C-alpha positions in Angstrom: 0.0 0.0 0.0 1.4 3.4 -1.0 1.6 6.1 1.7 -0.5 9.2 0.7 1.4 12.5 0.4 -0.4 15.6 1.4 0.8 19.1 0.5 -0.8 21.9 2.5 -0.2 24.9 0.3 3.1 26.1 -1.2 6.1 26.0 1.1 6.7 29.7 0.6 3.2 30.4 2.1 4.6 29.6 5.5 7.9 31.5 5.3 8.4 34.2 7.9 12.1 34.6 7.2 12.9 33.4 3.6 16.6 34.3 3.8 17.3 32.0 6.7 18.1 28.3 6.6 15.0 27.8 8.8 12.6 29.9 6.7 9.4 28.9 8.6 8.8 28.5 12.3 5.2 27.3 11.9 5.5 24.6 9.3 6.1 20.9 10.2 8.6 20.1 7.4 8.2 16.3 7.3 5.7 14.2 9.2 5.2 10.4 9.0 2.6 8.5 11.1 3.4 5.0 12.5 0.6 2.5 12.0 0.9 1.4 15.6 1.0 4.9 17.1 3.5 7.6 17.3 5.4 9.3 14.4 8.6 10.5 12.9 8.9 14.2 12.3 11.8 16.0 10.7 13.2 19.5 10.7 15.1 20.0 7.4 17.9 22.6 7.4 19.2 22.5 3.9 21.9 25.2 4.1 24.5 25.9 6.8 23.4 27.4 10.1 25.6 29.9 11.8 26.0 29.9 15.5 24.4 33.3 16.1 21.4 34.5 18.1 19.1 34.6 15.1 19.8 30.9 14.2 19.7 29.7 17.8 16.4 31.4 18.4 14.9 30.1 15.2 16.0 26.5 15.8 14.7 26.5 19.4 11.4 28.0 18.2 11.1 25.4 15.5 11.7 22.6 18.0 9.1 24.2 20.2 6.5 24.2 17.4 7.1 20.4 17.0 6.8 19.6 20.7 3.6 21.7 20.9 2.2 19.8 17.9 2.8 16.5 19.8 0.5 17.7 22.6 -2.2 18.9 20.2 -5.6 17.2 20.0 -5.0 16.8 16.2 -1.8 14.9 16.8 -3.2 12.7 19.7 -6.3 11.9 17.5 -4.1 10.7 14.6 -1.1 9.2 16.4 -2.1 8.6 20.0 0.0 9.8 22.9 3.6 10.6 21.9 6.4 9.1 23.9 10.2 8.9 23.3 9.8 5.2 22.4 7.2 5.8 19.6 8.0 9.4 18.4 11.2 10.9 17.0 12.0 14.4 16.0 14.9 14.3 13.5 16.9 17.4 12.8 18.4 16.9 9.4 21.1 19.6 9.3 23.5 20.8 6.7 27.0 19.3 7.5 28.7 22.7 7.1 26.7 24.2 9.9 28.6 25.7 12.8 29.6 23.1 15.4 27.9 25.2 18.1 24.5 24.4 16.5 25.2 20.7 16.8 25.9 21.3 20.5 22.7 23.2 20.9 20.7 20.4 19.3 22.4 17.9 21.6 21.6 20.0 24.7 17.8 19.9 23.8 17.6 16.1 24.0 16.2 16.0 27.6 13.8 18.9 27.0 12.4 17.1 23.9 12.1 13.7 25.8 10.3 15.4 28.6 7.7 16.5 26.0 7.2 13.1 24.4 9.8 12.5 21.7 13.3 11.4 21.2 15.6 13.8 19.4 17.9 12.6 16.6 20.4 14.4 14.4 21.3 13.6 10.8 23.8 15.3 8.6 22.1 16.3 5.3 24.4 15.5 2.4 22.5 17.2 -0.4 21.2 20.8 -0.6 17.7 21.7 -1.6 17.5 24.4 -4.2 
């Protein structure tokens, strides 16, 4: 059985900062539902992140959007209760990002787990144009 793909408008419709590697704080970039409950969600950072206040603030806000979504009635109705054993938030980040951003992501693991998901990191090897 093929998994349906849903597109909710054009990506650019959600951009609040189009010049930044994290152009939208409100969009869930990738979201896959497990048949037995839980899900995998991904934040896609296709160009290098600098370790500056703007990037740190945007990454933390994006993570917060995801953990808030896990507690939403819509998510619970579709996936059941999220837990670190059935739900993962993957940050797929450009490998040329500043090392401080990797440290920031690592420091968020406990915070994300306390809100119902495990946090994983993946180096993105291709750019999205």
